[in-house]
C-alpha positions as CSV (number, residue, x, y, z in Angstrom):
1,M,-14.3,-144.2,68.8
2,P,-17.1,-143.4,71.2
3,I,-16.5,-140.7,73.8
4,P,-17.8,-141.6,77.3
5,G,-20.7,-139.5,78.4
6,Y,-21.9,-138.5,74.9
7,D,-24.5,-139.9,72.6
8,P,-22.5,-141.2,69.6
9,E,-25.3,-140.3,67.2
10,D,-25.2,-136.7,68.3
11,I,-21.5,-136.5,68.0
12,D,-21.6,-138.0,64.5
13,E,-24.3,-135.5,63.4
14,Q,-22.1,-132.7,64.6
15,L,-19.0,-134.1,62.8
16,E,-21.0,-134.4,59.6
17,A,-22.2,-130.8,59.9
18,R,-18.6,-129.5,60.3
19,L,-16.9,-131.6,57.7
20,D,-17.5,-131.3,54.0
21,D,-17.3,-134.3,51.7
22,G,-13.8,-133.5,50.6
23,E,-12.5,-133.5,54.2
24,I,-14.3,-136.8,55.0
25,E,-12.7,-138.3,51.9
26,R,-9.2,-137.2,52.9
27,K,-9.6,-138.5,56.5
28,L,-10.9,-141.9,55.6
29,S,-9.3,-144.8,53.7
30,D,-11.2,-146.2,50.7
31,S,-12.6,-149.1,52.8
32,E,-13.6,-146.8,55.7
33,L,-15.3,-144.4,53.2
34,E,-17.2,-147.3,51.7
35,A,-18.4,-148.4,55.1
36,Y,-19.4,-144.9,56.1
37,R,-21.3,-144.2,52.9
38,G,-23.0,-147.6,53.1
39,G,-24.3,-146.8,56.5
40,D,-22.3,-149.6,58.2
41,A,-20.2,-147.2,60.3
42,N,-20.1,-143.6,61.5
43,L,-17.4,-141.0,61.5
44,I,-16.7,-141.6,65.2
45,D,-15.8,-145.2,64.3
46,F,-12.8,-144.0,62.3
47,L,-11.6,-140.7,63.8
48,D,-9.5,-140.7,66.9
49,E,-10.5,-138.7,70.0
50,A,-8.1,-135.8,69.3
51,E,-9.4,-135.4,65.7
52,I,-13.1,-135.5,67.0
53,E,-12.3,-132.8,69.5
54,R,-10.5,-130.7,67.0
55,V,-13.4,-130.8,64.5
56,L,-16.0,-130.1,67.2
57,E,-14.1,-127.2,68.7
58,R,-13.8,-125.4,65.4
59,G,-17.6,-125.1,65.2
60,D,-19.8,-125.0,62.1
61,G,-19.6,-121.3,61.4
62,S,-23.3,-120.7,62.4
63,N,-22.4,-119.6,66.0
């Protein structure tokens, strides 16, 4: 789900940096995971706005 005013690619990169493979697998269905891993979709295509905000707010531990 795109968030107005933000570059979807930047958001997706941030989500990938903050989520490990196990978390991604738990959040996506099998078909979503297949599309994501196949490059046909991004995480922002499957996560709702509240989930995206929660993940981005927690940071990546490098700050």
